[in-house]
N, C-alpha and C positions, 0 to 999 in steps of 0.2 A: 579355152575353146569349145565349139561343141559340136554335135554329130548328131543326127537325126536318124532314127530308126522308125521306115511303117512298116507294118503289117498286115499285109490286105490277106482277110479270108478268103479263097473262090467262090467265086458264084454260085449259086443253088442249080447243084448240078441235078442229073433227068438219071431217075434206077431204073429207067423202062428199057432204058438207049444205051446199048457199046455194046460190048461184046460180053461182059458178065464179068470178069474182070473189074476188081476196082479203079486201079489207076488207070485205066478203058472210058469210066463215066463221059457221059459231057456232059457241059450245059445246059440246064433247064432254059425256058424261054424268058422264066421270072429270071433268071444268071444270068441273063445277058443283059436284059432292061440295068439291074444295078449295078453291070459290071462296067456299061458305058457310061452310068450317071454320074459311079465313082471314077471314072478315068477326066470325064468332062467337070466336073466339080476341084478333083485337084491339080486339073492346068488350071481353073478361073481360080486360086488358092493362090498360084504361085508356086504349087509346092513339088513340082512336078521332081521323084526323086534323082540323084546325079547317075543309080545304080538300077538295077531290078533285078531282083533272081527269081528265080517260079520253081518249084516242086516240076518234075517229069510228066506227076500226071496231070491226064488228056484236063481233067477239071481247072485245074489252076492255069496252064498254058493259055489257056481259050481264053482267062479272065483276064492274066496280063495282056492277052492280044486286042485283044477289046476297049480293055482303060485304055488302053496306047493312044491302038486308033483313037478313040472319039474325044480323048480328049490334047488331040495332034504330041503327043510328048516325045522328045528328041532324044531319047538318055538310051546306053545300050543294053541289051538285056540276054541275060544267060541263065542256062533252063540244069537243071541238079538230080539226079538221086537222091541227092543230101536231104530233100526236105521234106519228100513223103516219105510218110510214115519213123516220123523225126522225135529224137529226145529231145526236149532242150538243151542238153550237153550239146546234143551234133546242132544245132540249130548255132551255139555259140562259136562249134566250128567253124562254120559255113560266112558269120559273122567278124571272126579275127583272120579269115583269110582276105578281106578288102581291102584291095586297096589303101592310105590312109587320104592321097588325094581328093575321095569322095568324101564328099559331106554331110551324103546322106544317101541313105540304104532304104528301096524296098525290097520287102520278100513275102512271097506270094506262096502262102500254106493251107497249111489245113489245122482242124480239132481233129483231138482236147494240144494239141501244141501248143496253137497259138495263145492260147486262153491260158500253158500253163506256164508256158513265155514270157507273158505280160509278168503273171505275178511275180517269177523269178527277178525279171528284172526293176522291179518296183521294191524285192526287200519284203514281198507279201498281197495281202485284199485279195480279190478274186473282181473279174471280169466277165463278162458275157459277152461271146461272139457269134453275132447271129452270122450269116453267109452273106459276100460282101463289106464285112467290115473292115474299116482302114482305124486305125491305132497308131499315135505316133508318137515316139519315148525319146525323150532329150535326158545326152550323156555329157555330162560338163570332163568331155578326154577333148585330147591330141589325137590318137591311133584307135583304132577299131578294134584292138587287139585287146586295149585298155575295160573293154562293155563286160561287164563281167553283174553275178550279185548284187541285186540292191543300188542300183546305179543311176537306173534309170525313171527320170520323173515324163508321169501323164503329161498331153499335151491335149488332145484329143482322141476322143473316139467316137469315129462319125458309122451311124450307121443307115441304109439308101436307103430303110423305109424314110426313115423323114423327109427323103428329096424326092424318091420315087411317087 
């Protein structure tokens, strides 16, 4: 049996808007377009996750909301502070808490955590993670608790600039 993990980096943020707090930065126009495009793409490919969990940062929450709405996703969505300014270990803790009946999981979050997480799950290498990129990793496991270092295989990496 396999589990699929999609890491979705938030859309391009607007550095000149919001309250001045990093977590309150909104998504910029370019990020809105990219999030919607990626949401439609995922739906068209039949790869909508069973569950999506997003960082509590405004730009991450908005990215997920826009993608899900544009793609017509019906998956449950959760918001957590555990993915904001997270370490790979914190990401792993979020994954390990996912109920095993979910075969696919999307996490929406931030750099540099996402590139570090991909490297960790693949057991090495490096990936470039521009805003609104989606990366899918496959794990030959029966439980999310079995997701660990080096157990992931990179299936695809989709930057929005290929489609926008």
